[in-house]
BALOBA-1460 file (C-alpha; in Angstrom, 3 decimals):
// residues 400
<rec num="1" residu="m" x="67.901" y="24.589" z="68.532"/>
<rec num="2" residu="p" x="66.804" y="21.869" z="66.250"/>
<rec num="3" residu="t" x="63.480" y="20.357" z="66.471"/>
<rec num="4" residu="a" x="63.397" y="16.604" z="67.348"/>
<rec num="5" residu="t" x="61.349" y="14.702" z="64.964"/>
<rec num="6" residu="c" x="59.158" y="11.550" z="65.825"/>
<rec num="7" residu="m" x="57.367" y="9.631" z="63.747"/>
<rec num="8" residu="s" x="55.026" y="6.525" z="64.987"/>
<rec num="9" residu="s" x="55.310" y="3.234" z="63.642"/>
<rec num="10" residu="e" x="51.694" y="3.399" z="61.761"/>
<rec num="11" residu="e" x="53.072" y="6.647" z="59.759"/>
<rec num="12" residu="f" x="56.432" y="4.693" z="58.919"/>
<rec num="13" residu="f" x="54.682" y="1.953" z="57.600"/>
<rec num="14" residu="a" x="52.345" y="3.711" z="55.706"/>
<rec num="15" residu="t" x="54.930" y="4.714" z="53.222"/>
<rec num="16" residu="w" x="57.472" y="2.323" z="53.648"/>
<rec num="17" residu="k" x="58.537" y="-0.165" z="50.957"/>
<rec num="18" residu="h" x="60.308" y="-3.456" z="51.625"/>
<rec num="19" residu="s" x="63.246" y="-4.061" z="49.642"/>
<rec num="20" residu="v" x="66.787" y="-6.126" z="50.250"/>
<rec num="21" residu="s" x="70.092" y="-4.036" z="50.029"/>
<rec num="22" residu="a" x="72.019" y="-7.470" z="50.670"/>
<rec num="23" residu="d" x="70.581" y="-11.158" z="49.845"/>
<rec num="24" residu="f" x="72.062" y="-14.687" z="50.730"/>
<rec num="25" residu="e" x="74.326" y="-15.901" z="48.113"/>
<rec num="26" residu="r" x="75.365" y="-19.262" z="46.788"/>
<rec num="27" residu="d" x="78.956" y="-19.573" z="44.500"/>
<rec num="28" residu="g" x="78.839" y="-15.968" z="44.457"/>
<rec num="29" residu="v" x="75.317" y="-15.996" z="42.922"/>
<rec num="30" residu="p" x="72.453" y="-13.751" z="45.046"/>
<rec num="31" residu="a" x="69.486" y="-16.362" z="45.647"/>
<rec num="32" residu="n" x="66.364" y="-16.474" z="43.345"/>
<rec num="33" residu="t" x="63.670" y="-14.129" z="43.908"/>
<rec num="34" residu="g" x="61.087" y="-16.588" z="43.205"/>
<rec num="35" residu="p" x="58.438" y="-18.108" z="45.849"/>
<rec num="36" residu="w" x="59.929" y="-19.961" z="48.680"/>
<rec num="37" residu="v" x="56.810" y="-20.737" z="50.438"/>
<rec num="38" residu="t" x="53.954" y="-22.879" z="49.211"/>
<rec num="39" residu="e" x="50.736" y="-22.186" z="50.950"/>
<rec num="40" residu="v" x="49.237" y="-25.696" z="52.446"/>
<rec num="41" residu="t" x="45.674" y="-24.634" z="53.720"/>
<rec num="42" residu="k" x="43.790" y="-21.640" z="54.677"/>
<rec num="43" residu="m" x="41.315" y="-21.051" z="57.551"/>
<rec num="44" residu="s" x="38.688" y="-18.059" z="58.068"/>
<rec num="45" residu="m" x="38.485" y="-16.362" z="61.174"/>
<rec num="46" residu="n" x="36.022" y="-14.146" z="62.453"/>
<rec num="47" residu="a" x="38.423" y="-11.609" z="64.194"/>
<rec num="48" residu="e" x="41.755" y="-10.837" z="64.076"/>
<rec num="49" residu="a" x="44.256" y="-14.029" z="64.902"/>
<rec num="50" residu="r" x="47.057" y="-11.932" z="66.930"/>
<rec num="51" residu="v" x="49.036" y="-14.984" z="68.338"/>
<rec num="52" residu="v" x="49.211" y="-18.316" z="66.506"/>
<rec num="53" residu="a" x="50.828" y="-21.753" z="67.218"/>
<rec num="54" residu="l" x="51.621" y="-24.954" z="65.630"/>
<rec num="55" residu="s" x="51.961" y="-28.645" z="66.910"/>
<rec num="56" residu="d" x="55.228" y="-30.408" z="66.775"/>
<rec num="57" residu="d" x="53.771" y="-32.993" z="64.384"/>
<rec num="58" residu="n" x="52.040" y="-30.200" z="62.469"/>
<rec num="59" residu="s" x="48.502" y="-32.073" z="63.271"/>
<rec num="60" residu="l" x="46.731" y="-28.948" z="64.940"/>
<rec num="61" residu="f" x="46.927" y="-25.057" z="64.848"/>
<rec num="62" residu="a" x="46.002" y="-22.605" z="67.395"/>
<rec num="63" residu="a" x="45.194" y="-19.302" z="67.338"/>
<rec num="64" residu="a" x="44.017" y="-16.212" z="69.646"/>
<rec num="65" residu="v" x="40.932" y="-14.965" z="68.211"/>
<rec num="66" residu="g" x="39.228" y="-12.333" z="70.343"/>
<rec num="67" residu="h" x="39.198" y="-13.708" z="73.966"/>
<rec num="68" residu="e" x="39.042" y="-17.200" z="72.995"/>
<rec num="69" residu="i" x="41.672" y="-19.950" z="71.513"/>
<rec num="70" residu="h" x="40.748" y="-21.611" z="68.738"/>
<rec num="71" residu="v" x="42.286" y="-25.033" z="67.962"/>
<rec num="72" residu="y" x="41.902" y="-26.685" z="64.136"/>
<rec num="73" residu="d" x="42.641" y="-30.140" z="63.145"/>
<rec num="74" residu="l" x="45.173" y="-28.988" z="60.289"/>
<rec num="75" residu="p" x="44.855" y="-31.680" z="57.778"/>
<rec num="76" residu="t" x="40.945" y="-31.077" z="57.564"/>
<rec num="77" residu="s" x="41.011" y="-27.206" z="58.943"/>
<rec num="78" residu="q" x="38.432" y="-28.396" z="60.911"/>
<rec num="79" residu="l" x="37.914" y="-26.276" z="64.396"/>
<rec num="80" residu="v" x="38.106" y="-29.146" z="67.094"/>
<rec num="81" residu="h" x="38.203" y="-26.822" z="70.428"/>
<rec num="82" residu="t" x="37.650" y="-23.598" z="71.527"/>
<rec num="83" residu="l" x="39.120" y="-22.784" z="74.663"/>
<rec num="84" residu="q" x="37.547" y="-19.884" z="76.798"/>
<rec num="85" residu="g" x="38.172" y="-18.454" z="79.922"/>
<rec num="86" residu="h" x="40.321" y="-15.289" z="78.690"/>
<rec num="87" residu="i" x="37.480" y="-12.796" z="78.963"/>
<rec num="88" residu="g" x="38.915" y="-9.464" z="80.007"/>
<rec num="89" residu="y" x="42.354" y="-10.822" z="79.480"/>
<rec num="90" residu="k" x="44.810" y="-10.252" z="76.094"/>
<rec num="91" residu="i" x="46.083" y="-13.628" z="75.003"/>
<rec num="92" residu="e" x="49.658" y="-13.140" z="74.693"/>
<rec num="93" residu="n" x="51.789" y="-16.536" z="73.988"/>
<rec num="94" residu="i" x="50.454" y="-20.206" z="73.082"/>
<rec num="95" residu="e" x="52.323" y="-23.280" z="73.038"/>
<rec num="96" residu="f" x="51.886" y="-26.595" z="72.221"/>
<rec num="97" residu="q" x="53.264" y="-29.571" z="74.782"/>
<rec num="98" residu="p" x="56.049" y="-31.658" z="72.639"/>
<rec num="99" residu="s" x="54.489" y="-34.885" z="71.246"/>
<rec num="100" residu="g" x="51.148" y="-34.433" z="73.916"/>
<rec num="101" residu="r" x="47.998" y="-33.057" z="74.216"/>
<rec num="102" residu="k" x="48.496" y="-30.205" z="76.043"/>
<rec num="103" residu="i" x="48.731" y="-26.280" z="75.385"/>
<rec num="104" residu="a" x="50.094" y="-23.759" z="77.481"/>
<rec num="105" residu="t" x="49.021" y="-20.100" z="77.604"/>
<rec num="106" residu="d" x="49.547" y="-16.591" z="79.187"/>
<rec num="107" residu="s" x="47.129" y="-13.616" z="79.195"/>
<rec num="108" residu="s" x="47.097" y="-10.368" z="80.904"/>
<rec num="109" residu="r" x="44.846" y="-7.854" z="82.124"/>
<rec num="110" residu="m" x="45.035" y="-4.064" z="83.554"/>
<rec num="111" residu="i" x="43.539" y="-3.948" z="86.915"/>
<rec num="112" residu="p" x="42.542" y="-0.229" z="86.946"/>
<rec num="113" residu="q" x="41.710" y="0.099" z="90.786"/>
<rec num="114" residu="k" x="45.315" y="-1.319" z="91.700"/>
<rec num="115" residu="r" x="47.052" y="0.335" z="88.290"/>
<rec num="116" residu="v" x="49.026" y="-3.190" z="87.881"/>
<rec num="117" residu="r" x="49.056" y="-5.902" z="84.901"/>
<rec num="118" residu="q" x="47.875" y="-9.254" z="85.905"/>
<rec num="119" residu="s" x="49.221" y="-12.147" z="84.098"/>
<rec num="120" residu="l" x="48.001" y="-15.611" z="84.280"/>
<rec num="121" residu="v" x="49.817" y="-18.951" z="82.690"/>
<rec num="122" residu="r" x="47.345" y="-21.711" z="82.436"/>
<rec num="123" residu="v" x="47.869" y="-25.482" z="81.035"/>
<rec num="124" residu="w" x="44.903" y="-26.633" z="79.066"/>
<rec num="125" residu="d" x="44.357" y="-30.346" z="78.622"/>
<rec num="126" residu="l" x="42.995" y="-30.970" z="75.294"/>
<rec num="127" residu="d" x="41.236" y="-34.156" z="76.651"/>
<rec num="128" residu="a" x="39.837" y="-32.791" z="79.906"/>
<rec num="129" residu="l" x="38.904" y="-29.001" z="79.029"/>
<rec num="130" residu="p" x="37.460" y="-27.787" z="82.194"/>
<rec num="131" residu="k" x="33.447" y="-27.096" z="81.769"/>
<rec num="132" residu="s" x="33.395" y="-24.517" z="84.205"/>
<rec num="133" residu="l" x="34.912" y="-21.462" z="81.899"/>
<rec num="134" residu="d" x="32.032" y="-22.303" z="79.304"/>
<rec num="135" residu="n" x="29.594" y="-20.450" z="80.642"/>
<rec num="136" residu="l" x="31.545" y="-16.997" z="81.408"/>
<rec num="137" residu="g" x="30.055" y="-15.456" z="78.264"/>
<rec num="138" residu="d" x="26.527" y="-16.174" z="79.609"/>
<rec num="139" residu="a" x="27.440" y="-15.245" z="82.845"/>
<rec num="140" residu="v" x="28.241" y="-11.609" z="81.261"/>
<rec num="141" residu="e" x="25.229" y="-11.449" z="79.241"/>
<rec num="142" residu="a" x="22.986" y="-12.136" z="82.048"/>
<rec num="143" residu="a" x="24.354" y="-9.688" z="84.147"/>
<rec num="144" residu="v" x="24.382" y="-7.040" z="81.348"/>
<rec num="145" residu="t" x="20.763" y="-7.968" z="80.875"/>
<rec num="146" residu="a" x="19.602" y="-7.877" z="84.696"/>
<rec num="147" residu="a" x="21.515" y="-4.470" z="85.157"/>
<rec num="148" residu="s" x="20.117" y="-2.743" z="82.255"/>
<rec num="149" residu="s" x="16.323" y="-3.826" z="83.161"/>
<rec num="150" residu="t" x="16.639" y="-1.942" z="86.215"/>
<rec num="151" residu="l" x="18.756" y="0.833" z="85.251"/>
<rec num="152" residu="s" x="16.388" y="1.593" z="82.393"/>
<rec num="153" residu="q" x="14.104" y="2.885" z="84.458"/>
<rec num="154" residu="n" x="16.211" y="5.854" z="85.461"/>
<rec num="155" residu="w" x="18.503" y="5.616" z="82.503"/>
<rec num="156" residu="s" x="18.150" y="6.610" z="78.914"/>
<rec num="157" residu="a" x="19.136" y="4.079" z="76.105"/>
<rec num="158" residu="e" x="22.113" y="6.446" z="75.185"/>
<rec num="159" residu="d" x="23.046" y="6.502" z="79.017"/>
<rec num="160" residu="l" x="22.793" y="2.379" z="78.957"/>
<rec num="161" residu="e" x="25.148" y="2.391" z="76.008"/>
<rec num="162" residu="s" x="27.619" y="5.114" z="76.949"/>
<rec num="163" residu="a" x="27.970" y="3.038" z="80.375"/>
<rec num="164" residu="n" x="29.601" y="0.352" z="78.322"/>
<rec num="165" residu="l" x="28.202" y="-2.634" z="80.474"/>
<rec num="166" residu="q" x="29.256" y="-5.230" z="78.397"/>
<rec num="167" residu="t" x="33.080" y="-4.353" z="79.557"/>
<rec num="168" residu="e" x="32.665" y="-3.482" z="82.901"/>
<rec num="169" residu="f" x="30.711" y="-6.642" z="83.704"/>
<rec num="170" residu="a" x="33.527" y="-8.592" z="81.789"/>
<rec num="171" residu="e" x="36.184" y="-7.270" z="83.941"/>
<rec num="172" residu="i" x="34.488" y="-7.973" z="87.034"/>
<rec num="173" residu="i" x="33.421" y="-11.424" z="86.243"/>
<rec num="174" residu="a" x="37.098" y="-12.139" z="84.793"/>
<rec num="175" residu="g" x="38.840" y="-11.324" z="87.859"/>
<rec num="176" residu="g" x="36.294" y="-13.520" z="90.027"/>
<rec num="177" residu="q" x="37.002" y="-16.378" z="87.828"/>
<rec num="178" residu="a" x="41.173" y="-15.750" z="87.760"/>
<rec num="179" residu="a" x="40.735" y="-15.713" z="91.910"/>
<rec num="180" residu="v" x="38.852" y="-19.086" z="91.786"/>
<rec num="181" residu="d" x="41.117" y="-20.673" z="89.271"/>
<rec num="182" residu="l" x="44.117" y="-19.313" z="91.475"/>
<rec num="183" residu="r" x="42.216" y="-20.842" z="94.768"/>
<rec num="184" residu="n" x="42.005" y="-24.092" z="92.958"/>
<rec num="185" residu="g" x="45.412" y="-24.238" z="91.587"/>
<rec num="186" residu="r" x="44.504" y="-24.204" z="87.792"/>
<rec num="187" residu="v" x="46.350" y="-21.350" z="87.099"/>
<rec num="188" residu="v" x="49.768" y="-19.381" z="88.167"/>
<rec num="189" residu="l" x="50.677" y="-16.203" z="88.373"/>
<rec num="190" residu="g" x="53.370" y="-14.925" z="85.935"/>
<rec num="191" residu="n" x="54.281" y="-14.978" z="82.093"/>
<rec num="192" residu="l" x="55.853" y="-17.757" z="79.972"/>
<rec num="193" residu="p" x="59.531" y="-16.944" z="78.937"/>
<rec num="194" residu="s" x="59.771" y="-14.563" z="75.891"/>
<rec num="195" residu="f" x="62.114" y="-14.171" z="72.681"/>
<rec num="196" residu="e" x="61.048" y="-17.326" z="70.829"/>
<rec num="197" residu="s" x="61.460" y="-19.224" z="74.459"/>
<rec num="198" residu="r" x="60.527" y="-22.824" z="74.044"/>
<rec num="199" residu="a" x="58.410" y="-22.964" z="77.744"/>
<rec num="200" residu="f" x="57.814" y="-26.708" z="77.646"/>
<rec num="201" residu="s" x="61.128" y="-28.982" z="78.289"/>
<rec num="202" residu="h" x="61.565" y="-31.242" z="75.524"/>
<rec num="203" residu="d" x="60.165" y="-34.192" z="77.157"/>
<rec num="204" residu="g" x="56.450" y="-32.261" z="77.716"/>
<rec num="205" residu="r" x="56.941" y="-32.965" z="81.266"/>
<rec num="206" residu="s" x="57.783" y="-29.468" z="82.827"/>
<rec num="207" residu="l" x="56.778" y="-25.907" z="82.053"/>
<rec num="208" residu="l" x="59.011" y="-22.617" z="82.322"/>
<rec num="209" residu="y" x="57.400" y="-19.481" z="83.561"/>
<rec num="210" residu="l" x="58.405" y="-16.174" z="85.302"/>
<rec num="211" residu="p" x="56.527" y="-15.593" z="88.314"/>
<rec num="212" residu="d" x="58.312" y="-12.280" z="88.884"/>
<rec num="213" residu="r" x="60.904" y="-10.596" z="86.618"/>
<rec num="214" residu="d" x="64.132" y="-11.890" z="87.973"/>
<rec num="215" residu="s" x="63.241" y="-15.956" z="88.564"/>
<rec num="216" residu="v" x="62.200" y="-18.807" z="86.601"/>
<rec num="217" residu="a" x="59.686" y="-21.364" z="88.098"/>
<rec num="218" residu="i" x="59.603" y="-24.796" z="86.811"/>
<rec num="219" residu="l" x="56.210" y="-26.283" z="86.835"/>
<rec num="220" residu="d" x="55.447" y="-29.820" z="86.858"/>
<rec num="221" residu="v" x="52.709" y="-30.284" z="83.941"/>
<rec num="222" residu="d" x="51.086" y="-33.464" z="85.237"/>
<rec num="223" residu="t" x="50.218" y="-31.794" z="88.956"/>
<rec num="224" residu="n" x="50.273" y="-28.024" z="88.077"/>
<rec num="225" residu="k" x="52.705" y="-27.843" z="91.111"/>
<rec num="226" residu="e" x="55.489" y="-25.749" z="91.268"/>
<rec num="227" residu="r" x="59.004" y="-28.237" z="91.746"/>
<rec num="228" residu="f" x="61.507" y="-25.080" z="92.407"/>
<rec num="229" residu="r" x="62.596" y="-21.730" z="91.600"/>
<rec num="230" residu="l" x="65.805" y="-20.145" z="89.657"/>
<rec num="231" residu="s" x="66.897" y="-17.395" z="91.097"/>
<rec num="232" residu="g" x="69.850" y="-15.016" z="91.355"/>
<rec num="233" residu="h" x="69.725" y="-12.704" z="88.206"/>
<rec num="234" residu="t" x="70.288" y="-9.160" z="89.089"/>
<rec num="235" residu="g" x="68.258" y="-7.934" z="85.872"/>
<rec num="236" residu="a" x="64.982" y="-9.336" z="84.446"/>
<rec num="237" residu="v" x="65.008" y="-12.526" z="82.775"/>
<rec num="238" residu="v" x="64.571" y="-12.409" z="79.149"/>
<rec num="239" residu="w" x="64.604" y="-15.989" z="77.729"/>
<rec num="240" residu="a" x="64.419" y="-19.445" z="79.590"/>
<rec num="241" residu="e" x="64.988" y="-22.793" z="77.836"/>
<rec num="242" residu="t" x="65.981" y="-26.631" z="78.686"/>
<rec num="243" residu="s" x="68.601" y="-28.154" z="76.894"/>
<rec num="244" residu="p" x="67.819" y="-30.651" z="74.205"/>
<rec num="245" residu="d" x="68.440" y="-33.569" z="76.778"/>
<rec num="246" residu="d" x="66.631" y="-31.937" z="79.199"/>
<rec num="247" residu="k" x="69.574" y="-32.177" z="82.017"/>
<rec num="248" residu="v" x="69.925" y="-28.020" z="82.163"/>
<rec num="249" residu="v" x="68.027" y="-24.858" z="81.718"/>
<rec num="250" residu="a" x="69.705" y="-21.899" z="80.042"/>
<rec num="251" residu="t" x="68.513" y="-18.390" z="80.841"/>
<rec num="252" residu="t" x="69.515" y="-14.851" z="79.806"/>
<rec num="253" residu="s" x="68.814" y="-11.639" z="81.655"/>
<rec num="254" residu="w" x="69.110" y="-7.812" z="81.239"/>
<rec num="255" residu="g" x="71.751" y="-8.114" z="84.375"/>
<rec num="256" residu="k" x="74.545" y="-9.185" z="81.293"/>
<rec num="257" residu="t" x="74.735" y="-12.697" z="82.400"/>
<rec num="258" residu="v" x="73.589" y="-16.337" z="80.989"/>
<rec num="259" residu="r" x="73.321" y="-18.920" z="83.488"/>
<rec num="260" residu="i" x="72.710" y="-22.865" z="83.271"/>
<rec num="261" residu="w" x="71.291" y="-24.470" z="85.995"/>
<rec num="262" residu="s" x="70.722" y="-27.868" z="86.685"/>
<rec num="263" residu="m" x="67.342" y="-29.449" z="85.492"/>
<rec num="264" residu="e" x="66.915" y="-31.714" z="88.544"/>
<rec num="265" residu="t" x="67.787" y="-29.878" z="91.476"/>
<rec num="266" residu="g" x="67.817" y="-25.936" z="90.359"/>
<rec num="267" residu="e" x="71.159" y="-25.602" z="91.301"/>
<rec num="268" residu="l" x="73.170" y="-22.730" z="89.546"/>
<rec num="269" residu="i" x="75.956" y="-24.564" z="87.332"/>
<rec num="270" residu="r" x="77.825" y="-21.950" z="85.427"/>
<rec num="271" residu="l" x="77.745" y="-18.323" z="85.106"/>
<rec num="272" residu="l" x="78.497" y="-17.026" z="81.626"/>
<rec num="273" residu="e" x="79.491" y="-13.364" z="81.440"/>
<rec num="274" residu="g" x="81.053" y="-11.436" z="78.821"/>
<rec num="275" residu="a" x="78.192" y="-9.212" z="77.652"/>
<rec num="276" residu="t" x="78.445" y="-5.348" z="78.140"/>
<rec num="277" residu="n" x="74.933" y="-4.745" z="77.589"/>
<rec num="278" residu="q" x="71.767" y="-6.537" z="78.368"/>
<rec num="279" residu="n" x="71.346" y="-10.191" z="77.188"/>
<rec num="280" residu="w" x="68.423" y="-11.025" z="75.083"/>
<rec num="281" residu="s" x="67.460" y="-14.172" z="73.130"/>
<rec num="282" residu="g" x="69.138" y="-17.417" z="73.536"/>
<rec num="283" residu="a" x="69.664" y="-20.738" z="71.757"/>
<rec num="284" residu="f" x="71.347" y="-24.324" z="72.575"/>
<rec num="285" residu="s" x="72.950" y="-26.211" z="69.597"/>
<rec num="286" residu="p" x="70.870" y="-29.321" z="69.014"/>
<rec num="287" residu="d" x="73.709" y="-31.401" z="70.771"/>
<rec num="288" residu="g" x="73.287" y="-29.434" z="73.776"/>
<rec num="289" residu="e" x="76.838" y="-28.437" z="73.615"/>
<rec num="290" residu="l" x="76.757" y="-24.912" z="72.938"/>
<rec num="291" residu="i" x="74.655" y="-21.774" z="74.381"/>
<rec num="292" residu="a" x="74.615" y="-18.800" z="72.158"/>
<rec num="293" residu="a" x="73.301" y="-15.711" z="73.423"/>
<rec num="294" residu="g" x="72.299" y="-12.267" z="71.627"/>
<rec num="295" residu="a" x="73.108" y="-8.874" z="73.606"/>
<rec num="296" residu="g" x="72.669" y="-5.324" z="73.601"/>
<rec num="297" residu="d" x="76.028" y="-4.249" z="72.571"/>
<rec num="298" residu="k" x="75.696" y="-5.686" z="69.266"/>
<rec num="299" residu="m" x="77.243" y="-9.101" z="69.680"/>
<rec num="300" residu="v" x="76.495" y="-12.467" z="69.677"/>
<rec num="301" residu="r" x="78.333" y="-14.863" z="71.908"/>
<rec num="302" residu="i" x="78.908" y="-19.072" z="71.966"/>
<rec num="303" residu="w" x="80.108" y="-20.463" z="75.272"/>
<rec num="304" residu="r" x="80.568" y="-24.396" z="75.681"/>
<rec num="305" residu="v" x="78.214" y="-25.555" z="78.257"/>
<rec num="306" residu="s" x="80.081" y="-27.945" z="79.975"/>
<rec num="307" residu="t" x="83.022" y="-25.485" z="80.453"/>
<rec num="308" residu="g" x="81.774" y="-22.031" z="80.508"/>
<rec num="309" residu="e" x="84.374" y="-21.523" z="77.980"/>
<rec num="310" residu="l" x="83.610" y="-18.385" z="75.653"/>
<rec num="311" residu="l" x="84.320" y="-19.857" z="71.941"/>
<rec num="312" residu="h" x="83.361" y="-16.995" z="70.010"/>
<rec num="313" residu="t" x="82.026" y="-13.351" z="69.825"/>
<rec num="314" residu="l" x="80.578" y="-12.797" z="67.083"/>
<rec num="315" residu="s" x="79.993" y="-9.251" z="65.708"/>
<rec num="316" residu="g" x="78.724" y="-6.942" z="62.365"/>
<rec num="317" residu="y" x="75.518" y="-5.791" z="63.737"/>
<rec num="318" residu="t" x="74.383" y="-2.207" z="64.354"/>
<rec num="319" residu="r" x="71.741" y="-2.759" z="66.728"/>
<rec num="320" residu="w" x="70.938" y="-5.331" z="69.437"/>
<rec num="321" residu="i" x="70.429" y="-9.423" z="68.509"/>
<rec num="322" residu="r" x="66.991" y="-11.078" z="69.743"/>
<rec num="323" residu="s" x="66.416" y="-13.867" z="67.624"/>
<rec num="324" residu="l" x="68.676" y="-17.338" z="67.396"/>
<rec num="325" residu="s" x="68.710" y="-20.291" z="65.840"/>
<rec num="326" residu="f" x="71.446" y="-23.514" z="65.045"/>
<rec num="327" residu="s" x="70.997" y="-25.592" z="61.766"/>
<rec num="328" residu="p" x="69.779" y="-29.079" z="62.414"/>
<rec num="329" residu="d" x="73.304" y="-30.316" z="62.239"/>
<rec num="330" residu="g" x="74.959" y="-27.580" z="64.724"/>
<rec num="331" residu="l" x="77.567" y="-26.082" z="62.074"/>
<rec num="332" residu="h" x="75.822" y="-22.868" z="61.467"/>
<rec num="333" residu="l" x="73.909" y="-20.360" z="63.349"/>
<rec num="334" residu="a" x="71.581" y="-17.661" z="62.305"/>
<rec num="335" residu="a" x="70.934" y="-14.336" z="64.344"/>
<rec num="336" residu="g" x="68.577" y="-11.632" z="63.518"/>
<rec num="337" residu="a" x="68.556" y="-8.203" z="64.946"/>
<rec num="338" residu="a" x="67.392" y="-4.716" z="64.855"/>
<rec num="339" residu="a" x="67.968" y="-2.665" z="61.736"/>
<rec num="340" residu="g" x="66.654" y="-5.253" z="59.585"/>
<rec num="341" residu="t" x="69.895" y="-7.625" z="59.604"/>
<rec num="342" residu="l" x="70.433" y="-11.348" z="59.695"/>
<rec num="343" residu="r" x="73.719" y="-13.231" z="59.805"/>
<rec num="344" residu="v" x="74.538" y="-16.875" z="59.496"/>
<rec num="345" residu="f" x="77.904" y="-17.909" z="61.081"/>
<rec num="346" residu="d" x="80.001" y="-20.719" z="60.971"/>
<rec num="347" residu="v" x="80.167" y="-22.286" z="64.269"/>
<rec num="348" residu="r" x="83.789" y="-23.885" z="64.163"/>
<rec num="349" residu="s" x="85.513" y="-20.797" z="62.775"/>
<rec num="350" residu="g" x="83.063" y="-18.002" z="63.777"/>
<rec num="351" residu="e" x="83.515" y="-16.420" z="60.393"/>
<rec num="352" residu="c" x="80.083" y="-15.137" z="58.740"/>
<rec num="353" residu="e" x="78.841" y="-17.203" z="56.004"/>
<rec num="354" residu="q" x="75.685" y="-15.120" z="54.853"/>
<rec num="355" residu="s" x="74.054" y="-12.122" z="55.744"/>
<rec num="356" residu="w" x="70.786" y="-10.658" z="54.473"/>
<rec num="357" residu="q" x="69.937" y="-6.952" z="55.083"/>
<rec num="358" residu="i" x="66.682" y="-4.883" z="54.788"/>
<rec num="359" residu="d" x="67.149" y="-1.642" z="52.639"/>
<rec num="360" residu="l" x="67.069" y="1.092" z="55.500"/>
<rec num="361" residu="e" x="67.117" y="3.983" z="53.247"/>
<rec num="362" residu="g" x="65.220" y="7.052" z="55.488"/>
<rec num="363" residu="p" x="65.553" y="8.338" z="58.667"/>
<rec num="364" residu="f" x="63.680" y="6.017" z="60.621"/>
<rec num="365" residu="a" x="64.174" y="2.741" z="59.077"/>
<rec num="366" residu="h" x="66.782" y="1.894" z="61.642"/>
<rec num="367" residu="s" x="64.378" y="2.238" z="64.434"/>
<rec num="368" residu="f" x="61.442" y="0.268" z="63.287"/>
<rec num="369" residu="l" x="62.756" y="-2.478" z="61.414"/>
<rec num="370" residu="e" x="63.796" y="-6.041" z="63.470"/>
<rec num="371" residu="v" x="64.466" y="-9.758" z="61.761"/>
<rec num="372" residu="s" x="62.809" y="-12.163" z="64.485"/>
<rec num="373" residu="r" x="61.560" y="-15.401" z="64.672"/>
<rec num="374" residu="v" x="64.722" y="-16.916" z="63.024"/>
<rec num="375" residu="q" x="64.190" y="-20.804" z="62.880"/>
<rec num="376" residu="y" x="65.994" y="-23.691" z="60.913"/>
<rec num="377" residu="t" x="63.633" y="-26.413" z="59.754"/>
<rec num="378" residu="p" x="64.551" y="-29.948" z="59.636"/>
<rec num="379" residu="r" x="65.580" y="-29.655" z="55.998"/>
<rec num="380" residu="a" x="68.152" y="-26.964" z="57.042"/>
<rec num="381" residu="v" x="66.367" y="-24.170" z="55.643"/>
<rec num="382" residu="t" x="66.369" y="-20.693" z="57.455"/>
<rec num="383" residu="s" x="62.716" y="-19.011" z="57.909"/>
<rec num="384" residu="f" x="62.535" y="-15.646" z="59.525"/>
<rec num="385" residu="s" x="60.426" y="-12.652" z="59.488"/>
<rec num="386" residu="a" x="61.235" y="-8.949" z="59.002"/>
<rec num="387" residu="r" x="58.661" y="-6.807" z="61.369"/>
<rec num="388" residu="p" x="58.323" y="-3.417" z="62.864"/>
<rec num="389" residu="r" x="59.519" y="-3.395" z="66.552"/>
<rec num="390" residu="g" x="56.073" y="-2.334" z="67.365"/>
<rec num="391" residu="g" x="54.755" y="-6.194" z="66.665"/>
<rec num="392" residu="c" x="53.087" y="-6.195" z="63.619"/>
<rec num="393" residu="l" x="54.179" y="-8.568" z="61.160"/>
<rec num="394" residu="g" x="56.190" y="-7.522" z="58.284"/>
<rec num="395" residu="t" x="57.389" y="-9.396" z="55.106"/>
<rec num="396" residu="g" x="58.317" y="-12.972" z="55.727"/>
<rec num="397" residu="h" x="61.092" y="-14.565" z="53.865"/>
<rec num="398" residu="q" x="62.781" y="-18.025" z="53.591"/>
<rec num="399" residu="r" x="66.354" y="-18.721" z="52.627"/>
<rec num="400" residu="i" x="68.282" y="-21.868" z="51.855"/>
């Protein structure tokens, strides 16, 4: 019997070299290989920045650095805010409010005693940051100092070091702060929607979050109160976003459906079917008339929002499609997928116009490489990243 061979992402990327087997073309001529990105500014941080976000007007930049969120004034590269209160939590997402001064975050931690993961969504007002979170680090240090002073009467220095009191007290205090915040309505239990969802509505007045696997809650940003929930999916909700005019919400799920809901009442308006496997990311056209979704059946589907009519089923992939973006004029759809594939389609005809493919030479390349964060800029330039499925950023590219 043959022996199965396994390889971790670290082992794969230690030897893998990025190359492209199919590049974009214009009039039959391959795209230039010169630099496509100009560095605007550079900021030094005292720890790894795992999650970052940029405000819509490009004035602010936020990065999760350790257990804090650092907010910078982008034109001057000056640190203007430090958002604390995540001690003991891993920051998962950051999103700026459109044309506003608020930031939504979600963070999570494992509760060992219950063997469950707790996730919290918080909306920060940069003009009225809470003072109660500033001293959490001081509380941890005070607890460690007091406990160490007493324990050192019977413990050696090596005993104290091995006990890892800093981490233990941070977990306790983080849990206490979370309970206080939940009790006072400053945070809610749940996650922001994933796979490049836009959690804020376009007018910035509402926030979409997932209180559980199968539903979406609509939060009033000003009051931090839940307006209503969208329930009915039979599988985990993956992506959720409001239409450009904020009149409807679209959600995708592993239940093989895409659903369109009223943003005013929460009523289900359309049930879009056709996928034979899990649905992943979605995208509205700029005019809100079309909705596209990528699925695990290696297809992208485009429906008309007003009627639910399936207009196109787009193929040419070998794995799931989890990143979509319409061009600013709504005439093109770019879709990135696992196995390092990006294809651009003509929305009117459904024909593939351009394709980009990572060289998949080697037995494990299909398993580790994925094109994600596909996005059109206002200049109709497509930006995307080719990265490992494990989450570490690989090679970034921009193509006209």
